[in-house]
A tleap script that builds the chain and sets N, CA, C and O, in Angstrom:
source leaprc.protein.ff14SB
mol = sequence {
  NMET SER TRP GLU ALA LEU ALA GLY GLY GLN
  ALA MET GLY ARG ASP LEU SER LEU PRO VAL
  SER VAL VAL LEU MET GLY ASP ASP VAL SER
  GLY LEU VAL ASN SER PHE GLN SER LYS ASP
  VAL LYS GLU ILE LEU LYS VAL GLU THR PRO
  LEU LEU ASN GLY TYR SER ALA ASP GLY PHE
  SER SER ALA LEU ALA GLN VAL ILE GLU ALA
  GLU SER PRO GLN TYR VAL ILE MET GLY HIE
  THR TYR MET VAL ARG ASP PHE LEU PRO ARG
  VAL SER ALA LYS LEU GLY LEU PRO PHE LEU
  ALA ASP ASN ILE ALA TYR GLY VAL ASP GLY
  GLY SER LEU VAL LEU SER LYS GLN VAL PHE
  SER GLY LYS LEU VAL ALA ASP VAL ALA PRO
  CASN
}
set mol.1.N position { 0.859 -1.317 -0.197 }
set mol.1.CA position { 0.115 0.191 -0.078 }
set mol.1.C position { 0.949 1.195 -0.407 }
set mol.1.O position { 2.081 1.068 0.059 }
set mol.2.N position { 0.766 2.081 -1.012 }
set mol.2.CA position { 1.574 3.273 -0.716 }
set mol.2.C position { 0.149 4.492 -0.272 }
set mol.2.O position { -1.078 4.484 -0.365 }
set mol.3.N position { 1.212 5.437 0.228 }
set mol.3.CA position { 0.359 6.557 0.729 }
set mol.3.C position { -0.781 7.309 -0.430 }
set mol.3.O position { -2.006 7.432 -0.461 }
set mol.4.N position { 0.402 7.734 -1.361 }
set mol.4.CA position { -0.366 8.233 -2.874 }
set mol.4.C position { -1.776 7.088 -2.916 }
set mol.4.O position { -2.871 7.637 -2.792 }
set mol.5.N position { -1.775 6.074 -3.026 }
set mol.5.CA position { -3.077 5.079 -3.196 }
set mol.5.C position { -4.064 5.439 -2.214 }
set mol.5.O position { -5.259 5.635 -2.434 }
set mol.6.N position { -3.457 5.511 -1.098 }
set mol.6.CA position { -4.553 5.509 -0.071 }
set mol.6.C position { -5.322 6.954 -0.314 }
set mol.6.O position { -6.541 7.051 -0.456 }
set mol.7.N position { -4.478 7.954 -0.335 }
set mol.7.CA position { -5.080 9.652 -0.766 }
set mol.7.C position { -5.921 9.283 -2.096 }
set mol.7.O position { -7.066 9.704 -2.258 }
set mol.8.N position { -5.372 8.602 -2.871 }
set mol.8.CA position { -6.347 8.622 -4.169 }
set mol.8.C position { -7.466 7.732 -4.103 }
set mol.8.O position { -8.354 7.752 -4.955 }
set mol.9.N position { -7.456 6.839 -2.983 }
set mol.9.CA position { -8.785 6.119 -2.749 }
set mol.9.C position { -9.764 7.021 -2.123 }
set mol.9.O position { -10.827 7.366 -2.640 }
set mol.10.N position { -9.236 7.443 -0.749 }
set mol.10.CA position { -10.290 8.355 -0.175 }
set mol.10.C position { -10.812 9.535 -0.841 }
set mol.10.O position { -11.929 9.916 -0.489 }
set mol.11.N position { -10.165 10.208 -1.787 }
set mol.11.CA position { -10.639 11.080 -2.805 }
set mol.11.C position { -11.908 10.390 -3.216 }
set mol.11.O position { -13.058 10.706 -2.910 }
set mol.12.N position { -11.417 9.200 -4.106 }
set mol.12.CA position { -12.694 8.619 -4.681 }
set mol.12.C position { -13.752 8.432 -3.787 }
set mol.12.O position { -14.945 8.633 -4.015 }
set mol.13.N position { -13.250 8.044 -2.782 }
set mol.13.CA position { -14.520 7.618 -2.066 }
set mol.13.C position { -15.501 8.417 -1.344 }
set mol.13.O position { -16.578 8.144 -0.816 }
set mol.14.N position { -14.580 9.851 -1.521 }
set mol.14.CA position { -15.704 11.155 -1.204 }
set mol.14.C position { -16.640 11.354 -2.304 }
set mol.14.O position { -17.864 11.480 -2.306 }
set mol.15.N position { -15.485 11.353 -3.549 }
set mol.15.CA position { -16.324 11.490 -4.620 }
set mol.15.C position { -17.611 10.962 -5.117 }
set mol.15.O position { -18.636 11.419 -5.622 }
set mol.16.N position { -17.070 9.646 -4.716 }
set mol.16.CA position { -18.615 8.519 -5.352 }
set mol.16.C position { -19.208 8.157 -3.848 }
set mol.16.O position { -19.442 6.950 -3.778 }
set mol.17.N position { -19.467 8.756 -2.821 }
set mol.17.CA position { -19.607 8.177 -1.476 }
set mol.17.C position { -19.817 6.881 -1.156 }
set mol.17.O position { -20.870 6.326 -0.840 }
set mol.18.N position { -18.382 6.312 -1.299 }
set mol.18.CA position { -18.149 5.091 -0.798 }
set mol.18.C position { -17.126 4.789 0.229 }
set mol.18.O position { -16.106 5.465 0.095 }
set mol.19.N position { -17.123 3.905 1.279 }
set mol.19.CA position { -16.526 3.734 2.296 }
set mol.19.C position { -14.868 3.161 1.850 }
set mol.19.O position { -14.706 2.388 0.905 }
set mol.20.N position { -13.868 3.615 2.589 }
set mol.20.CA position { -12.554 3.209 1.932 }
set mol.20.C position { -12.107 2.413 3.317 }
set mol.20.O position { -12.160 2.782 4.490 }
set mol.21.N position { -11.481 0.736 2.506 }
set mol.21.CA position { -10.898 0.283 3.684 }
set mol.21.C position { -9.291 0.013 3.005 }
set mol.21.O position { -8.964 0.249 1.842 }
set mol.22.N position { -8.620 -0.421 3.849 }
set mol.22.CA position { -7.183 -0.714 3.624 }
set mol.22.C position { -6.956 -2.274 3.991 }
set mol.22.O position { -7.449 -2.706 5.033 }
set mol.23.N position { -6.269 -3.055 3.204 }
set mol.23.CA position { -5.901 -4.209 3.276 }
set mol.23.C position { -4.462 -4.521 3.217 }
set mol.23.O position { -3.792 -4.355 2.197 }
set mol.24.N position { -3.942 -5.031 4.469 }
set mol.24.CA position { -2.764 -5.319 4.999 }
set mol.24.C position { -2.239 -6.866 4.630 }
set mol.24.O position { -2.941 -7.762 5.101 }
set mol.25.N position { -1.198 -7.231 3.919 }
set mol.25.CA position { -0.784 -8.490 3.825 }
set mol.25.C position { 0.522 -9.022 3.896 }
set mol.25.O position { 1.388 -8.825 3.043 }
set mol.26.N position { 0.648 -9.659 4.862 }
set mol.26.CA position { 2.338 -10.375 5.226 }
set mol.26.C position { 2.185 -11.307 6.077 }
set mol.26.O position { 1.084 -11.747 6.411 }
set mol.27.N position { 3.512 -11.780 6.603 }
set mol.27.CA position { 3.504 -12.621 7.573 }
set mol.27.C position { 3.273 -12.087 8.740 }
set mol.27.O position { 2.723 -12.803 9.577 }
set mol.28.N position { 3.553 -11.003 9.017 }
set mol.28.CA position { 3.271 -10.075 10.405 }
set mol.28.C position { 2.960 -8.392 9.894 }
set mol.28.O position { 3.720 -7.625 9.302 }
set mol.29.N position { 1.485 -8.165 10.396 }
set mol.29.CA position { 1.346 -7.100 9.703 }
set mol.29.C position { 0.836 -6.016 11.011 }
set mol.29.O position { 0.224 -4.961 10.846 }
set mol.30.N position { 1.199 -6.503 12.097 }
set mol.30.CA position { 0.677 -5.804 13.337 }
set mol.30.C position { 1.517 -4.316 13.453 }
set mol.30.O position { 1.044 -3.239 13.818 }
set mol.31.N position { 2.852 -4.599 13.044 }
set mol.31.CA position { 3.526 -3.436 13.000 }
set mol.31.C position { 3.071 -2.046 12.217 }
set mol.31.O position { 3.256 -0.912 12.660 }
set mol.32.N position { 2.365 -2.416 10.813 }
set mol.32.CA position { 1.786 -1.515 10.002 }
set mol.32.C position { 0.361 -0.980 10.480 }
set mol.32.O position { -0.044 0.110 10.075 }
set mol.33.N position { -0.421 -1.802 11.383 }
set mol.33.CA position { -1.673 -1.363 11.721 }
set mol.33.C position { -1.709 0.137 12.396 }
set mol.33.O position { -2.469 1.018 11.995 }
set mol.34.N position { -1.182 0.228 13.008 }
set mol.34.CA position { -0.695 1.685 13.544 }
set mol.34.C position { -0.834 2.715 12.735 }
set mol.34.O position { -1.605 3.644 12.974 }
set mol.35.N position { 0.164 2.607 11.343 }
set mol.35.CA position { 0.133 3.867 10.891 }
set mol.35.C position { -1.050 3.960 10.206 }
set mol.35.O position { -1.138 5.065 9.671 }
set mol.36.N position { -2.007 3.246 10.001 }
set mol.36.CA position { -3.546 3.389 9.366 }
set mol.36.C position { -4.365 3.804 10.082 }
set mol.36.O position { -5.213 4.604 9.687 }
set mol.37.N position { -4.305 3.329 11.393 }
set mol.37.CA position { -5.486 3.663 12.636 }
set mol.37.C position { -5.866 5.232 12.284 }
set mol.37.O position { -7.052 5.519 12.119 }
set mol.38.N position { -4.912 6.172 12.179 }
set mol.38.CA position { -5.224 7.632 12.433 }
set mol.38.C position { -5.574 7.938 10.944 }
set mol.38.O position { -5.870 9.116 10.745 }
set mol.39.N position { -5.598 7.137 9.891 }
set mol.39.CA position { -6.493 7.481 8.668 }
set mol.39.C position { -8.095 7.403 8.492 }
set mol.39.O position { -8.848 6.660 9.122 }
set mol.40.N position { -8.380 8.158 7.685 }
set mol.40.CA position { -9.897 7.973 7.594 }
set mol.40.C position { -9.993 6.988 6.714 }
set mol.40.O position { -9.824 7.172 5.509 }
set mol.41.N position { -10.329 5.623 7.341 }
set mol.41.CA position { -10.764 4.669 6.443 }
set mol.41.C position { -11.901 3.707 7.406 }
set mol.41.O position { -11.870 3.715 8.636 }
set mol.42.N position { -12.553 3.171 6.870 }
set mol.42.CA position { -14.023 2.364 7.215 }
set mol.42.C position { -13.100 1.127 8.486 }
set mol.42.O position { -13.260 1.011 9.701 }
set mol.43.N position { -12.354 0.536 7.728 }
set mol.43.CA position { -11.568 -0.692 8.276 }
set mol.43.C position { -10.354 -0.857 7.706 }
set mol.43.O position { -9.995 -0.404 6.619 }
set mol.44.N position { -9.435 -1.827 8.818 }
set mol.44.CA position { -8.423 -2.462 8.360 }
set mol.44.C position { -8.446 -3.922 8.567 }
set mol.44.O position { -8.670 -4.452 9.655 }
set mol.45.N position { -8.159 -4.655 7.263 }
set mol.45.CA position { -8.118 -5.909 6.898 }
set mol.45.C position { -6.899 -6.239 7.111 }
set mol.45.O position { -6.063 -5.535 6.544 }
set mol.46.N position { -6.416 -7.338 7.939 }
set mol.46.CA position { -5.272 -8.158 7.938 }
set mol.46.C position { -5.316 -9.402 7.116 }
set mol.46.O position { -6.358 -10.048 7.003 }
set mol.47.N position { -4.412 -9.678 6.652 }
set mol.47.CA position { -4.162 -11.105 6.073 }
set mol.47.C position { -2.774 -11.028 6.336 }
set mol.47.O position { -1.901 -10.258 5.935 }
set mol.48.N position { -2.768 -12.207 7.263 }
set mol.48.CA position { -1.396 -12.775 8.259 }
set mol.48.C position { -1.300 -14.192 7.855 }
set mol.48.O position { -2.260 -14.939 8.044 }
set mol.49.N position { 0.006 -14.695 7.207 }
set mol.49.CA position { 0.058 -16.037 7.256 }
set mol.49.C position { 1.678 -16.048 7.045 }
set mol.49.O position { 2.205 -15.108 6.451 }
set mol.50.N position { 2.346 -16.982 7.477 }
set mol.50.CA position { 3.775 -17.201 7.198 }
set mol.50.C position { 3.750 -17.443 5.332 }
set mol.50.O position { 4.825 -17.347 4.739 }
set mol.51.N position { 2.751 -17.680 4.718 }
set mol.51.CA position { 2.715 -17.984 3.128 }
set mol.51.C position { 3.351 -16.564 2.582 }
set mol.51.O position { 4.124 -16.462 1.630 }
set mol.52.N position { 2.858 -15.513 3.385 }
set mol.52.CA position { 3.389 -14.294 2.538 }
set mol.52.C position { 4.538 -13.714 3.217 }
set mol.52.O position { 4.574 -12.485 3.176 }
set mol.53.N position { 5.502 -14.311 3.843 }
set mol.53.CA position { 6.943 -13.716 4.332 }
set mol.53.C position { 7.631 -13.244 3.343 }
set mol.53.O position { 7.971 -12.062 3.378 }
set mol.54.N position { 7.994 -14.094 2.219 }
set mol.54.CA position { 8.346 -13.193 1.165 }
set mol.54.C position { 7.560 -13.085 -0.291 }
set mol.54.O position { 6.474 -13.619 -0.515 }
set mol.55.N position { 8.101 -12.519 -0.966 }
set mol.55.CA position { 7.178 -12.360 -2.038 }
set mol.55.C position { 7.051 -13.580 -3.111 }
set mol.55.O position { 7.977 -14.119 -3.718 }
set mol.56.N position { 5.636 -13.878 -3.185 }
set mol.56.CA position { 5.120 -14.718 -4.200 }
set mol.56.C position { 4.075 -14.311 -4.857 }
set mol.56.O position { 3.057 -14.162 -4.181 }
set mol.57.N position { 3.999 -14.021 -6.291 }
set mol.57.CA position { 2.835 -13.746 -6.859 }
set mol.57.C position { 1.422 -14.681 -6.741 }
set mol.57.O position { 0.259 -14.281 -6.689 }
set mol.58.N position { 1.937 -16.053 -6.719 }
set mol.58.CA position { 0.697 -16.753 -6.921 }
set mol.58.C position { 0.347 -16.434 -5.052 }
set mol.58.O position { -0.849 -16.217 -4.855 }
set mol.59.N position { 1.033 -16.402 -4.058 }
set mol.59.CA position { 0.514 -16.111 -2.762 }
set mol.59.C position { -0.129 -14.740 -2.686 }
set mol.59.O position { -1.316 -14.646 -2.374 }
set mol.60.N position { 0.379 -14.005 -2.876 }
set mol.60.CA position { -0.341 -12.571 -2.692 }
set mol.60.C position { -1.564 -12.389 -3.701 }
set mol.60.O position { -2.377 -11.554 -3.304 }
set mol.61.N position { -1.829 -12.919 -4.774 }
set mol.61.CA position { -2.921 -12.682 -5.564 }
set mol.61.C position { -3.996 -13.530 -4.833 }
set mol.61.O position { -5.124 -13.184 -4.482 }
set mol.62.N position { -3.184 -15.086 -4.647 }
set mol.62.CA position { -4.477 -15.756 -3.808 }
set mol.62.C position { -5.052 -15.049 -2.930 }
set mol.62.O position { -6.268 -14.871 -2.993 }
set mol.63.N position { -4.127 -14.389 -1.720 }
set mol.63.CA position { -4.773 -14.139 -0.868 }
set mol.63.C position { -5.547 -12.929 -1.031 }
set mol.63.O position { -6.562 -12.804 -0.345 }
set mol.64.N position { -5.186 -11.944 -1.909 }
set mol.64.CA position { -5.997 -10.656 -2.465 }
set mol.64.C position { -7.346 -11.053 -3.071 }
set mol.64.O position { -8.317 -10.323 -2.870 }
set mol.65.N position { -7.458 -12.136 -3.780 }
set mol.65.CA position { -8.430 -12.623 -4.434 }
set mol.65.C position { -9.626 -13.082 -2.966 }
set mol.65.O position { -10.796 -12.704 -2.891 }
set mol.66.N position { -8.999 -13.842 -2.088 }
set mol.66.CA position { -10.016 -13.979 -0.854 }
set mol.66.C position { -10.331 -12.921 -0.420 }
set mol.66.O position { -11.474 -12.914 0.038 }
set mol.67.N position { -9.831 -12.054 -0.367 }
set mol.67.CA position { -10.381 -10.632 0.212 }
set mol.67.C position { -11.655 -9.808 -0.837 }
set mol.67.O position { -12.651 -9.106 -0.667 }
set mol.68.N position { -11.074 -10.260 -1.694 }
set mol.68.CA position { -11.886 -9.432 -2.428 }
set mol.68.C position { -13.167 -10.271 -2.690 }
set mol.68.O position { -14.254 -9.705 -2.569 }
set mol.69.N position { -13.116 -11.551 -3.033 }
set mol.69.CA position { -14.826 -12.222 -2.768 }
set mol.69.C position { -15.119 -12.272 -1.599 }
set mol.69.O position { -16.245 -12.746 -1.449 }
set mol.70.N position { -14.588 -11.981 -0.612 }
set mol.70.CA position { -15.139 -12.071 0.935 }
set mol.70.C position { -15.967 -10.623 1.132 }
set mol.70.O position { -17.023 -10.559 1.761 }
set mol.71.N position { -15.471 -9.742 0.643 }
set mol.71.CA position { -15.588 -8.107 0.660 }
set mol.71.C position { -16.635 -7.447 -0.319 }
set mol.71.O position { -17.531 -6.648 -0.048 }
set mol.72.N position { -16.275 -8.006 -1.542 }
set mol.72.CA position { -17.282 -7.446 -2.508 }
set mol.72.C position { -16.852 -5.774 -2.793 }
set mol.72.O position { -17.677 -4.869 -2.912 }
set mol.73.N position { -15.364 -5.615 -2.870 }
set mol.73.CA position { -15.456 -3.994 -2.850 }
set mol.73.C position { -15.777 -3.556 -4.371 }
set mol.73.O position { -15.368 -4.190 -5.344 }
set mol.74.N position { -16.639 -2.277 -4.454 }
set mol.74.CA position { -16.608 -1.647 -5.556 }
set mol.74.C position { -15.414 -1.560 -6.783 }
set mol.74.O position { -15.355 -1.891 -7.967 }
set mol.75.N position { -14.771 -1.107 -6.084 }
set mol.75.CA position { -13.082 -0.570 -6.831 }
set mol.75.C position { -12.204 -1.092 -5.598 }
set mol.75.O position { -12.561 -1.257 -4.431 }
set mol.76.N position { -10.631 -1.358 -6.343 }
set mol.76.CA position { -9.806 -1.715 -5.599 }
set mol.76.C position { -8.484 -0.766 -6.213 }
set mol.76.O position { -8.326 -0.640 -7.428 }
set mol.77.N position { -7.806 -0.293 -5.469 }
set mol.77.CA position { -6.541 0.806 -5.671 }
set mol.77.C position { -5.713 0.223 -5.445 }
set mol.77.O position { -5.862 -0.573 -4.518 }
set mol.78.N position { -4.586 0.264 -6.035 }
set mol.78.CA position { -3.352 -0.174 -5.335 }
set mol.78.C position { -2.386 0.968 -6.160 }
set mol.78.O position { -2.761 1.871 -6.908 }
set mol.79.N position { -1.114 0.622 -5.780 }
set mol.79.CA position { -0.034 1.482 -5.801 }
set mol.79.C position { 0.349 1.024 -7.093 }
set mol.79.O position { 0.004 -0.094 -7.477 }
set mol.80.N position { 1.177 1.950 -7.946 }
set mol.80.CA position { 1.897 1.424 -8.977 }
set mol.80.C position { 3.498 1.316 -9.058 }
set mol.80.O position { 4.333 2.165 -9.371 }
set mol.81.N position { 3.664 -0.315 -8.579 }
set mol.81.CA position { 4.772 -1.075 -8.257 }
set mol.81.C position { 5.082 -2.169 -9.405 }
set mol.81.O position { 4.156 -2.320 -10.201 }
set mol.82.N position { 6.142 -2.894 -9.602 }
set mol.82.CA position { 6.505 -3.731 -9.982 }
set mol.82.C position { 5.779 -4.961 -9.359 }
set mol.82.O position { 5.186 -5.712 -10.134 }
set mol.83.N position { 5.777 -5.198 -8.178 }
set mol.83.CA position { 4.893 -6.174 -7.463 }
set mol.83.C position { 3.748 -6.644 -7.709 }
set mol.83.O position { 3.399 -7.803 -7.934 }
set mol.84.N position { 2.772 -5.039 -7.623 }
set mol.84.CA position { 1.684 -5.099 -7.938 }
set mol.84.C position { 1.204 -5.477 -9.297 }
set mol.84.O position { 0.195 -6.165 -9.454 }
set mol.85.N position { 2.051 -4.950 -10.438 }
set mol.85.CA position { 1.704 -5.241 -11.801 }
set mol.85.C position { 2.255 -6.909 -12.309 }
set mol.85.O position { 2.049 -7.463 -13.389 }
set mol.86.N position { 2.947 -7.383 -11.199 }
set mol.86.CA position { 2.841 -9.147 -11.312 }
set mol.86.C position { 1.896 -9.623 -10.567 }
set mol.86.O position { 1.630 -10.673 -11.151 }
set mol.87.N position { 1.202 -9.555 -9.660 }
set mol.87.CA position { 0.023 -10.187 -9.437 }
set mol.87.C position { -1.141 -9.629 -9.239 }
set mol.87.O position { -1.984 -10.258 -8.600 }
set mol.88.N position { -1.401 -8.472 -9.690 }
set mol.88.CA position { -2.895 -8.069 -9.517 }
set mol.88.C position { -3.503 -8.456 -10.605 }
set mol.88.O position { -4.703 -8.652 -10.410 }
set mol.89.N position { -3.000 -8.725 -12.130 }
set mol.89.CA position { -3.445 -9.449 -12.997 }
set mol.89.C position { -3.693 -10.844 -12.959 }
set mol.89.O position { -4.326 -11.301 -13.911 }
set mol.90.N position { -3.360 -11.552 -12.139 }
set mol.90.CA position { -3.487 -12.858 -11.987 }
set mol.90.C position { -5.143 -12.563 -11.051 }
set mol.90.O position { -6.095 -13.326 -11.211 }
set mol.91.N position { -5.183 -11.718 -10.403 }
set mol.91.CA position { -6.519 -11.975 -9.239 }
set mol.91.C position { -7.702 -11.348 -10.548 }
set mol.91.O position { -8.900 -11.615 -10.639 }
set mol.92.N position { -6.861 -10.454 -11.452 }
set mol.92.CA position { -8.184 -10.071 -12.219 }
set mol.92.C position { -8.844 -11.241 -13.315 }
set mol.92.O position { -9.986 -11.402 -13.743 }
set mol.93.N position { -7.484 -12.005 -13.559 }
set mol.93.CA position { -7.958 -13.166 -14.251 }
set mol.93.C position { -8.954 -14.219 -13.405 }
set mol.93.O position { -10.000 -14.730 -13.806 }
set mol.94.N position { -8.378 -14.357 -12.273 }
set mol.94.CA position { -9.181 -15.564 -11.519 }
set mol.94.C position { -10.381 -15.114 -11.342 }
set mol.94.O position { -11.334 -15.884 -11.466 }
set mol.95.N position { -10.588 -13.587 -10.973 }
set mol.95.CA position { -12.040 -13.379 -10.598 }
set mol.95.C position { -12.987 -13.041 -11.660 }
set mol.95.O position { -14.205 -13.207 -11.598 }
set mol.96.N position { -12.329 -12.553 -12.638 }
set mol.96.CA position { -12.837 -11.957 -14.084 }
set mol.96.C position { -13.486 -10.861 -14.086 }
set mol.96.O position { -14.504 -10.509 -14.682 }
set mol.97.N position { -12.715 -10.285 -13.269 }
set mol.97.CA position { -12.694 -8.491 -13.516 }
set mol.97.C position { -11.709 -7.409 -13.650 }
set mol.97.O position { -10.637 -7.248 -13.067 }
set mol.98.N position { -12.321 -6.682 -14.569 }
set mol.98.CA position { -11.248 -5.517 -15.222 }
set mol.98.C position { -10.033 -5.129 -14.232 }
set mol.98.O position { -10.089 -4.912 -13.022 }
set mol.99.N position { -8.823 -5.102 -15.172 }
set mol.99.CA position { -7.703 -4.474 -14.282 }
set mol.99.C position { -7.643 -3.318 -15.213 }
set mol.99.O position { -7.768 -3.483 -16.426 }
set mol.100.N position { -7.470 -2.252 -14.718 }
set mol.100.CA position { -7.099 -0.926 -15.479 }
set mol.100.C position { -5.637 -0.203 -14.470 }
set mol.100.O position { -5.615 0.264 -13.331 }
set mol.101.N position { -4.669 -0.369 -15.389 }
set mol.101.CA position { -3.510 0.077 -15.032 }
set mol.101.C position { -3.174 1.393 -15.285 }
set mol.101.O position { -3.985 2.102 -15.879 }
set mol.102.N position { -2.134 1.820 -14.939 }
set mol.102.CA position { -1.449 3.341 -15.335 }
set mol.102.C position { -2.398 4.422 -15.313 }
set mol.102.O position { -2.175 5.426 -15.989 }
set mol.103.N position { -2.926 4.371 -14.953 }
set mol.103.CA position { -4.132 5.231 -14.653 }
set mol.103.C position { -3.442 6.650 -14.106 }
set mol.103.O position { -2.702 6.669 -13.122 }
set mol.104.N position { -3.789 7.837 -14.885 }
set mol.104.CA position { -2.813 9.242 -14.173 }
set mol.104.C position { -4.105 9.900 -13.475 }
set mol.104.O position { -3.692 10.377 -12.418 }
set mol.105.N position { -5.456 10.131 -13.594 }
set mol.105.CA position { -6.198 10.861 -13.034 }
set mol.105.C position { -7.790 9.976 -12.885 }
set mol.105.O position { -7.883 8.760 -13.053 }
set mol.106.N position { -8.658 10.653 -12.628 }
set mol.106.CA position { -10.041 9.821 -12.268 }
set mol.106.C position { -11.063 11.160 -12.399 }
set mol.106.O position { -10.716 12.325 -12.202 }
set mol.107.N position { -12.204 10.768 -12.725 }
set mol.107.CA position { -13.085 12.102 -12.717 }
set mol.107.C position { -14.743 10.855 -12.482 }
set mol.107.O position { -14.975 9.652 -12.597 }
set mol.108.N position { -15.309 11.787 -12.207 }
set mol.108.CA position { -17.195 11.197 -12.145 }
set mol.108.C position { -17.647 11.548 -13.154 }
set mol.108.O position { -17.217 12.633 -13.546 }
set mol.109.N position { -18.551 10.938 -13.923 }
set mol.109.CA position { -19.447 11.422 -15.164 }
set mol.109.C position { -20.975 10.700 -14.343 }
set mol.109.O position { -20.861 9.513 -14.039 }
set mol.110.N position { -22.144 11.291 -14.052 }
set mol.110.CA position { -22.982 11.113 -13.810 }
set mol.110.C position { -23.005 9.802 -12.641 }
set mol.110.O position { -23.624 8.756 -12.835 }
set mol.111.N position { -22.360 10.042 -11.654 }
set mol.111.CA position { -22.436 9.076 -10.772 }
set mol.111.C position { -21.403 7.879 -10.772 }
set mol.111.O position { -21.251 7.158 -9.785 }
set mol.112.N position { -20.699 7.722 -11.963 }
set mol.112.CA position { -19.843 6.773 -12.355 }
set mol.112.C position { -18.593 7.114 -12.339 }
set mol.112.O position { -18.352 8.309 -12.166 }
set mol.113.N position { -17.523 6.214 -12.506 }
set mol.113.CA position { -16.219 6.585 -12.176 }
set mol.113.C position { -15.288 6.468 -13.802 }
set mol.113.O position { -15.148 5.488 -14.534 }
set mol.114.N position { -14.821 7.750 -13.941 }
set mol.114.CA position { -14.002 7.802 -15.400 }
set mol.114.C position { -12.661 7.745 -14.871 }
set mol.114.O position { -12.309 8.529 -13.990 }
set mol.115.N position { -11.745 6.709 -15.437 }
set mol.115.CA position { -10.314 6.729 -15.146 }
set mol.115.C position { -9.621 7.505 -16.586 }
set mol.115.O position { -10.187 7.563 -17.677 }
set mol.116.N position { -8.195 8.093 -16.244 }
set mol.116.CA position { -7.654 8.786 -17.380 }
set mol.116.C position { -6.445 8.149 -17.573 }
set mol.116.O position { -5.784 8.055 -16.539 }
set mol.117.N position { -5.927 7.666 -18.599 }
set mol.117.CA position { -4.311 7.173 -18.574 }
set mol.117.C position { -4.154 7.383 -20.243 }
set mol.117.O position { -4.874 7.220 -21.227 }
set mol.118.N position { -2.746 7.854 -19.962 }
set mol.118.CA position { -1.918 7.909 -21.508 }
set mol.118.C position { -1.906 6.521 -22.250 }
set mol.118.O position { -1.864 5.383 -21.782 }
set mol.119.N position { -1.954 6.948 -23.503 }
set mol.119.CA position { -1.835 5.925 -24.567 }
set mol.119.C position { -1.023 6.822 -25.706 }
set mol.119.O position { -0.876 8.029 -25.901 }
set mol.120.N position { -0.535 5.507 -26.408 }
set mol.120.CA position { 0.558 6.326 -27.492 }
set mol.120.C position { 1.787 6.801 -26.787 }
set mol.120.O position { 2.147 7.959 -27.000 }
set mol.121.N position { 2.404 6.122 -26.057 }
set mol.121.CA position { 3.646 6.461 -25.562 }
set mol.121.C position { 3.412 8.389 -24.915 }
set mol.121.O position { 4.206 9.324 -25.018 }
set mol.122.N position { 1.925 8.351 -24.244 }
set mol.122.CA position { 1.794 9.535 -23.691 }
set mol.122.C position { 1.597 10.640 -24.446 }
set mol.122.O position { 1.658 11.703 -23.828 }
set mol.123.N position { 1.363 10.696 -25.681 }
set mol.123.CA position { 0.913 11.379 -26.841 }
set mol.123.C position { -0.527 11.751 -26.686 }
set mol.123.O position { -0.782 12.879 -27.109 }
set mol.124.N position { -1.552 11.067 -26.173 }
set mol.124.CA position { -2.781 10.999 -25.994 }
set mol.124.C position { -3.260 10.350 -24.687 }
set mol.124.O position { -2.684 9.355 -24.246 }
set mol.125.N position { -4.507 11.012 -23.951 }
set mol.125.CA position { -5.050 10.777 -22.714 }
set mol.125.C position { -6.526 10.199 -23.438 }
set mol.125.O position { -7.285 10.734 -24.246 }
set mol.126.N position { -6.555 8.842 -22.750 }
set mol.126.CA position { -7.613 8.246 -23.112 }
set mol.126.C position { -8.631 8.230 -21.718 }
set mol.126.O position { -7.975 8.324 -20.680 }
set mol.127.N position { -9.836 8.147 -21.556 }
set mol.127.CA position { -10.760 8.353 -20.768 }
set mol.127.C position { -11.473 6.669 -20.669 }
set mol.127.O position { -12.159 6.288 -21.616 }
set mol.128.N position { -11.278 5.886 -19.651 }
set mol.128.CA position { -12.078 4.244 -19.538 }
set mol.128.C position { -12.981 4.493 -18.476 }
set mol.128.O position { -12.603 4.984 -17.413 }
set mol.129.N position { -14.053 4.205 -18.689 }
set mol.129.CA position { -15.114 3.738 -17.852 }
set mol.129.C position { -15.469 2.227 -17.372 }
set mol.129.O position { -16.034 1.363 -18.043 }
set mol.130.N position { -15.051 2.141 -16.202 }
set mol.130.CA position { -14.686 0.482 -16.197 }
set mol.130.C position { -15.931 0.113 -16.005 }
set mol.130.O position { -15.987 -1.111 -16.117 }
set mol.131.N position { -17.303 0.725 -15.692 }
set mol.131.CA position { -18.660 0.041 -15.550 }
set mol.131.C position { -19.316 0.121 -17.029 }
set mol.131.O position { -20.432 -0.356 -17.236 }
savepdb mol mol.pdb
quit
């Protein structure tokens, strides 16, 4: 979780009237919980297992897919990291849900989310409506 992703999620939550939760995954995430308790989030979900001690695309994608299936969030916001780009497409494929990467902005049109991303090597900005 990056602070930028959290801030973006909170802004989207306000604009779309949706609650924001945080998912912390790892072998022991108890040290991270305090960092998020002062943030404006509905809940902090913890996925703790020794299987997440080191990075594994299969482990992280399986863990996050289970959280998404259990919680049914409307949107999942992640930081733009190599690790996320490795495991999140697996979650998307497993759950049959869209995965929109490299978004640079968002807007709301008629109550629906619209994401903006650069295309053609940054020569154009395209708006994408995930719903």
